[in-house]
N, C-alpha and C positions, 0 to 999 in steps of 0.2 A: 420220949419209945424208940427200940431199938428197931430202927429199917432193915429189916432182914433183905428183902427183894433186891437193894441197892448194893447189900454188902455181898449177897450170894454174885448178883448180874458184874460190879466195878471191879470187887476185891477178889472174889475167886475164881471169876470167870467161869462158871459152871452152872450146868443147867439145871431147874429141880431135881430132876432125878436123880444127877449125880450129886449133889448138896444133901438130898434125903440117905442114898446110901451111905455117904461120910459117916452121917450123924445117926444113920441105922433105924431112921423111922419112914414111915409110908409118905409118898410123894404127895397125899391127899392134904397130910398133915401140917406140909412144908406150904402147900396152896394155901390152906386155910389160915396160919402163920403171917402170911406174909398180906392177906386182906386184909387183917384183924388183926396187928403185930399186940395187941394187949391180950391175947392170948397167951403169948409166949410165958413159963414160968419161972423162976428163977433158976429152976432145976434143969430147965431146958438149956436156959441161957450159958448156964455152966458147961453142959456137954459141948455144945458150939463153940466158947472158948476152948475148950481140953481141945478138940478133933482141929481147929483151924490154927493154934498157938497163939490167940490171944487173948488178953487181959479183959476180964468182965466190966472193968472202965470203957477200953477201947471201942468194944461192945455197946454199950448202951449210949458214947458217946458218937458213933460211928454217922460222919456224914459221908455223901460220895464226893469222892476226891475231885476237885474242878484242875483242869490239865491245862498247864501255864507253858507254853512252848520257851523252848531254852535260849534266852533274851541275847544275843550274839550282832554285833555292830553290824554292817552292811559294809564289808570290805571289798566284795567281788569285783564294786562298778567299776575298778580301774582297768583290773585284768579286763573285765569285756568290752572297755571302750577300747584299750589297747588292740585285742583281735578284732573289734568293728572295723578300726581305722586301718589296722593291716590288710584286713579281705578285702574294705573298698579300696583301700589303695592299690591291690594287687588286680584287681577287677576290672578296674579302668584301664590297665594296662594290655589286657587278655581283648578287651574290648576292641584296641585297635587293629585297625586291616592292614595287615602288613604282606609284602608279595611275598617273604621270604620267610619261612615258617620256623627254622630252626633251633629257635631257643624258648620253643613254647613249654616244652618238658619244664626248664628248669623253674620258669615259671608258675606252672599248673604243680609241678611238687612242692615249692614254695608254700602255695595256697593251701594245698593238702596239710602241709606241716604245721601249719598255723593253726589249723582247723583242731588235727589233734593235738598239740601241745598246751593249746590254751582252753582246757576244759575244766567244769570246777572239780574239786578235789572228790575223789569217793570214800563213803566212810560203809565202812561193811562190818554188820554184825553177824556173829557166826557162833556156835557152840550147839551143845545138843538139842533134841527137839520141845525138850520139857522147862524151860529156862527163862524166859518170856521177851525173847527177841523182839516180836512185832510191838509187845504191849509198849515196853521202851521206846520204840521209833512213832508209836503216837502219843507217848508225853512230851518227845522231845521236838515235834512239831506242832504238838499245842492241838491236834484234832484226831479223832478215833476214825482213820480212815484203812486201816490194817484189821484184817480179821483176827480177833482171839480169843481164846475159850482157855478153862484148866487141861483141858488134855491139848495135846501137842495140835498146831493146825497148819502151819503154813507146808506148804508141798511144791511150791515153784520157787523161782529167783525172782524178787519183785525190787525193781527200781523205783525208789522215790523221790519225782524232781519237782521241780517249782512249774507252775503254770505256765509262765515266762519263758520258758523252754518247752514249750510244745510245739512241733513244727506245724506249718500254715496248714498241710493234709490231714491232720487229726483234730476231729471234731471233739470225740468222747476224753473223758478223763481217765480212761484204762482203756490199754491194748493188750491182750493177752497173744504170746507167739509160742510156736510150735517148741518141743525140746530139743527136736535136735533134724540137723536134714546134711546128708552126706559125710558123715562125722563131724559133723561144725555144732555150734551149739550161738545161737541167737547173740547179736554181740551189739550191744547198745550205742556205741562209738559210732553205727551207722543209721542213728534215731532218725537221721536228717535226711536219710537217700528213700525215698517215697517207694522207690520201684523195691528195695530187701525188703523195705518192713512190711510191703504191700505183699511181697512171697511169704513172708514167714508168719503173718499174722492169722491168727486162729478166730480171734472175737476182739468186739471192741464194745466200749456200754459205759455205765456206770460204775459206781465204787462199789455196789452190791455186784457186779460182776469177779471181785475178788473171792467174793463170800463161795462161790460157783465155782471157781477153776484154782483157788490159791488155796484152798481148804479141802483136808487129807477126808476123803470118805471108802471106808471099807468096801463097802457095798456099790460104788460108782467107778464106772470105769469110762465114761464119756469123758472125763476131763484128763484121760491118760498121756494124749497127746501134746498138753501144757505143760511148756519145761521154764518160762518166764514173763512176766508182764512189766508194765510201765506205767507209775500210776504219778496222774499230775496233780500238785496239791497247791492252795495256796496258803504258805506259810513261809514267815519273814525267814527262819532257818536256811531254808532251802534256797533262798537267794545266795548260800554263801558257798553249797554244797548238796551233792547227791547222796542219800544213801540206801543201802543195799540189804536188802531182808535173805540172808540165805536158808533154805531147808535146813532142817537139822541133819545134823550128822546119824550114823549109820539108825536109820529107821527102817531102811531094809524094802523100804516099801517099792522102790525101784533102783535097780542098779546103777540107772544114771544120776540121782539124785549127788551123790557124792564127789562122783566125778565132776558133774556143772557145779555144784558148790566149790571145789576148788580150783576149778578155772576162775571164776568169778572172782573169790578174797586174793588170785594172785595178782588181780589188776586192782587193789585197794592200796590206797595212802593213808589211810587210818583203819586201825584193827582193832574193835572191839569184843573181845572173847566172853562169852556169859557162861558162868559156871552157877549152878543153884547153891544158895549158902548153905543148906542143912544137907549138901551133901559134895560139898567144895572141893574142886580142885581132885576128881575123880580118877582114876589113873588113865579111863580113855579120854578125859578131858587134857587131859599132860600128852597123853599122843598125838590128840589134833593138834594141841599148842605148838608141839616139838615142831611139827609140820608149818603151821602158819606163821612161825617166828622167823622160820628160814627163807620165806617168801616175803616176808613183809618188806617194803620199801625203805630205804635207807637214804632219812631228811635231814640228821644231825651230821655232825663237820666237830671235832675240835679245835681247830681251827677255827671255826664260827659258832662260839658260844651260845648266839641268839637263841637256838634250838635244842632244847636239853635231851639229852639220849634215850631213845626209847619213847618220845614224845607221842610218837604215833601208836603207841600199843595202849590199848586199857583190857587187864585182865578185871573182872567185876564176879562178885560173889552177888548173885541176882534173887531177887525174893528175901532180901536183909531181914524182914521184918519175920521171920518164921524163926529168928535164932534169936530168942531168951528175949522177945520181943524187943527188936533191935539192937540189943545192949552195947553199947562202944566198945567196953574190954574185951566182950565176946566175940564179938565180930574181927578185931585186931589179931586175934590170938587165931581164929577161921584164915584171917590170910597170911599170918605170919607162916603156918605149918603147910598152907600151901603151895608158898613162895619156896619153902625147905623141901617140902616131898617134889617141886618139878626140879629144881635143882639137882637134887639127889641122884636122879636118872639121867642130865646133861653129861655128854663126854668132856675131854678136854677141846678138842678141836671146834664144840658148837656156837663159840661166837667167833672164833677166828676170822671167816670172811669179813665180819661186821668191823672185826676190831680193825682190819688192816685196811679199811676204805675208811672209817670215820677217825681211827686216832684215840677211842675211848679204848678203857677197858671196864666189860659190864659186871662190876663188883654185885654182892645181896644186896648194897641200900641201893642202886640203880634200878636193880631189876624190882624190887621188892617196891619201889618208889611206885610201880607202874599199876599197883593192886589197890582196887577198890572195892565198896559195896554199893549198892543200891536195889532201893524200894520207894514204890509211889508213896507209901501208907506214911513211913516216916522220911519230913524231910532231910532229917541230920544224915541220916546214912547214903546220901547221894550228892552231897552236896560239894564234897572234894570233886568226884567224877564229873559233875556238871560244869566245876569250873575252870577243871584242867580240857575238859573237851570243848567249851568255850572259846580257852584261849589257843587251841591248836587250829578251830576251825577257823579264827579270826587272822592265824597267821597265815594260813598254806596260801591263801589266794595271791598275797604278795610274792611268795617264794615263786609259785606257780610265773606268774606274769615275769618276773627276775630271769627264771630261767628261762622262757620262752623266749624273751627278749637276746639272751645271751643265741640260743638257737639261731635265734633269724638272724643276728648279726656277722655268726660264725658264715651262716648257711649263703648269704649274702657277700661276704669275703671270700669264701669258697667261688661262688658264683663270677663272680668279679674277675679272679686270677684265670678260670676255664675261658672268659669273654677276653680277656686279654691276649692271652692264646690264638683265639680265634682271629682277632684284628691284626694282631703280629702278622700270623699267620697270611691272612690276605692282602696285606698293605706288603708283605714281602712278594707275593705274587706277581701283584702290578708290574713290578721290577724285575724279579727274578724267575720268570714263568718257565723258562729252560729248564732250570732247579728243581721245579716242580713236575714239570714230564718227566723227567730222568727219574726222578720219586716215582711216580706213578709206576714206570716201567721197570725199574728195581722190583716195589711191588707185585708187579705183574710177573715180572718173570721168576719168582721165588714163592709165590703165593701156594703153588700145588704143595711143593716142602715144607714151607710152613703148617700149612693146615696138616699135614703129613705127623712133623713132628708135635704140633697138638695135639692130635687126637692120641700119638704116643704117650703126651703127656697126660692125658685124664685118662687112659689106660693105667701108668703109674701109680696116681693117684687116687686111681677106685683099689688097686692092691695097695696101696697105703693107709686107705681105711679099712677095707675088709681085715688088716695086718692089726690094726688098732682097735676092732672088733672083737679079732679073735683075743689080743694081749688084754681086753678089757675083761671079757670072760674068763679069762685062764687067771686074773691077778684076782679077781674078783671073788673066784672059786677056792683058790687060797688063803684070801683072809678069811673069807666067809666061812671056811674052814676051821680057821683059826679060833674064830671066834664061838662060832655054835659047836662047840664039842664041851663034853662034860667037864673036864678037868679046868678048862680056862674057865667056864662058868662059876666052879665050885670055889676056883680061886679068886674070882671076881666079889663072891659074897663075902668073904673073909676080908679082902682088901677095902673095900668101901663099905663092910659093916654091916651089911643088910643083917636085919634080925630076923628068926622065928614068928613072925606073925604074916597073917593075909595081905596086910596092906603094901609090908616090903616085899612080898614075893612079888606084886603087882608090878611095883618101881623097879623092881629088880628086871622084869619082863622087859620095861620102858629103857632100860638104861643098854640091854643089850641089844633092842632094837636100832637106838640111835649109834650105836657101835655099827651094826651092818650096815646103817644108812651112811652113817660117815665114810666108810669105806669105798660105800660104792661110788659116791658124789665125790668123793677126793680123785678116783682113777679117771673118771669120767671128765674132771675138771682139768687134770693133767694132760692129757690125750688132746684136748681141744686147745688147751695151750699151745701143744706142740703142732697142732693142724694148721694153726695162725701162722705158723712161722710155711708150712710147708705150701701154703693157699698163697701167701705173701711173695713166696719164692718163684709160683708158677704164675702170679698176675705179671710179675717184673719180667719174666722171661718173656711172656706171650706178647707185652710191651715194646720190649725191645728188639726181640724177632720179627714181628709184622712192622715195626715202622720205627722204631730207636736206633737202632745201627744206622739203618738207609739212610735216616735224614742227616743225621750226624756227619755221615760221609759226605754228603751230599753241601754240609755246611748248614743244613736248615735248625735251629735251634729253639723253634716255638713250635711247636704239635697242639691242636683241640681235640684231639682222641685222647680220652681217660679208659685205659683198660680197669682199675679200678673202681672209678663210680658206674663202668660199665658192668661188672662181674657184682655187684653190689645192687645195682639195681632189679638184678634179677633175683634178690632174695624178698624184697617188697610185698610181691604179692602171694608169700606161701605162709601157710597157716602155721608149721615149726619148721624152723631151719637146725636141729640139731646142734651138732660142735658148733657150727658158724657163727653160732650167738657171739661167741668170745672172742671171733675175729670181728665181727660188725662191732663190736663194744672199744675195740681201739681206733677207730674212724672219727672219732670227733661227730661232727655237726651230720655225717653221713650216716655214719652208724648209729645215733640218734634218731633219726629220719626213719631207719631200719626198724629200730626196736618199736618206735610210732606206732609204725603200721602191722605191726603184731598186736598191740592194745595194751604196749607195757605203758605205767604211768609215765609222765613227762619226769617225775621228781626221780625216778627210779631211770629213768632213758638217758638222762643227760648225768646222771650220778655225781659223786659229791668228788672221786677222784678223778684224774686225767682220763677219759676213754669209756667212760660209763661203766666201770668195772661193776658198780652194783648192781645194774639189770644182769649183769653177765653172771654175777655168781646167784641172782636170785632164781635164773633161766635155770640154773644147773642142778637149783635147789628143787625145781618143780619137777624133775625129770623123774616119768614115773609115779607120782603121786600117788593114786588112788592105789596101785601095785604096792608100795610102801607102806601105806596105813592099812589095807585089807589084812594084811599078812600080821602086822604088829596087832592090830585088835582081835586078829581070832586068834591069837598065841595069848593074849590077855583071857579071852574066854576059856580056854582051853586050860588055865589054869584056874580059875575060879572054882575050880571043887578040888583043887592038890590039899591035904590033908598035912598042916605041920608037925610034925613028931619027934621028940628028943632022939638024940642016935644016930648020929649018920644023916642028918636031913640036909646038907649043904648039898651030898652029892645025887641022892633020891632026889632033889630039886631041880637039878642040874640037868639030869636025865629028861627029868620031863617037859621042861624047857627045849630041850635038843629034840625029843619026839613031838615038841607039838609045832615046831618048824619044818620036820620030817613031814608029818601030817597034811603041813599046807601045801607042802611042795615046795615050800619058798623058794629054794634055791634054782630050781626049773624057773620061775614065774622072776627072778631079778634077771637072769641071763634073756629071757627074753624081753624085759623091760629093755637091756644094754643093747640087742640087737637091732633092736627097733627105733633106739636112738642114733646108731651109726646107720642104719637103712634112712631114719629120716635124713640125717647128713649127705648123704649119700645121692639123696633124692635132690638136695637144694643145692650141691657141687653142681651135679648135672646141668638144674635149670639158670644157675648162677651163669655158668660155662658156655649155655646156648645165646643167654642172653648178650654176655662179652663178644660173642662172634657175628651174634647179629647186628650189633654196634658199628663193629668193625667193618662189616661188610657194607653196612650204610654209609661209613669214613669214605671207604673205596668207592662205592659209585658216586658219593658229591665229589669225589676229585674228578672223577674220571669225568664226569660232568663239564665240570670249571674249566681241565684242558680241551676237550673234545669241542664247547662251544665257548671258548673264550671268548669273554664281555667286559671290558673293560667296567663301562658303566653299570653292570650288574655288580661286579665285584666292590665297584665305590657305595652302591647299595645296599651289599651287604653289611661293609664296614660301617654305615652309616647307622645302619638297622642295631648291628652289636652294640655300635657306642652307645644310642638310645636306651638301650635297655641295661647297660652296665649301669647309664647314670640313672636308672630304674630303681638299679641296686643299691646306688651310692646313696642314693638321697629317699629310704625307707625311712618312713616317721616311728622313730623308736627314742 
């Protein structure tokens, strides 16, 4: 006997009224059917089957699906052990009561770096608001904790974590946080920070709290301040990774929703993009995916083929049972066509950065291998997806541990070099005090000139940044004008063989949008690379004019002041660093530390190639995210009403596309985003140069104290302490 109630609730996720509307019956009749299924006639059953895309046999034999969690081996325990061992080792060192605390920052930064580096991989599920993201998470974790319904539900970012990840100060299973504060969003990397979480906390309670704060309600403004929630669940799969359920793109409920989603998706280690099977890879899906792939962490390398290319990308046709009752051939055709539609819109440069970093060529076959189907109703439709997801979930913990150990090892080596300079410096001071007195006198003598020269150099760099800003705007305006012209677009239509149909009209729009975005990012990337050379020169001049030339003249060849580290340290506390992300990516472990402090995934921060350029490429791809996406989607909407007729349709369509960009004031918005990028860069430079100046003054003050209060015993104690700390770094348990 057909179990209508379970079918409606567990499969369709509908209320009685919604289901009644679907099959054109009164709600009271549905209620009677559910209480007495024997009243359901064959004619009624046929109507239900036709309206829901099911067969009569599947309805009659329907049973409430039992959710079984994805079965993954516990692979995180080794990484967790490494993290706990390192943190314990560092904290024991921090507890030591030393007379001189000059090297505490080295140890504190290492502890902070370890905590940021060794974190469970984040698996982000993203897509439109009707694709079943929450349903998929419930199925993967094996329990229905995420609120779901037939209509779009999730309206905030939900971080799903294992119970063992719950900090001591959190007693409840769910904490809800504010949407934004001072232009920032809640950051789950600060979950263990009690003060931070309590400042952002909006509510706390059981799982039912999600229905209050994470469910979209048209007539309820009481939860409008909610932006994120963290949910702790006892599920074995969550021992290896975290899941992030993002609000559906383009809901229009809150202008910050898309911005928050993009911010969270840019931190993903694995991206699962859902597009409903019976409308797979619609034009807006393609546009979202363009941006998402550009921001996807790069974890593969041709030099190490252990991880296949694009293994952390899943493009999923969800609710696959709605297409020919899950017929395998029909679904394969849908995936093939979806892949072809997407690739028709990409530019020649779309894969360029990724190919340069990984060594792979991203062919059709490689990209097509990342397309999957999914339905809870039919196991066969999701088996390939679950198999590949299981594999990447089991691989990433080992990759994170390996890269974290590499980061710590390089950090320790760098700290050892700094301590060697410090020790050599004070050893020489014991026997050559007069040299250091002369050095201090030289510094004091020329300090005002140094300050004046440095201020002049900062002004020059600010002028150069302004030149970069103006040049970026000018170059982009020129390229934009060349792309967004009726003649050029008409040429593209013919060259790319776009047809006279609504689908190709929208694919053309996606392609043109990608051309504009490529131009935008290429310009900023090149300028950022040029900036890196300027910053290196500025720091080198600072080092030499402040200390280097004077020390060399006096025969002092080992000095503990490091201008590069001092400048870089000034970037760690900033929300965004603009074009300096590229410079940071060239600094090895120091650059990784800066990028980790920005919430960048360890897998991207360390990068595949030398210097972590994977993270830098991603940083450029993230520029102006909501602006780029917003313009592209608005243009798609404008073209939805374009009618394709014979005779000169190419030029008419080209003009329509140009008008759509003009109506969006797109060039102005792009210019504004470029200006913001360089303003962020200027702000970051100012803060970093201030920090370098501060560290320099600290060095000079310390040198003055050592000379004016010359005490051989104190110097020996400093040397001994530095030697002890060097031993600490040499003996880190890796």
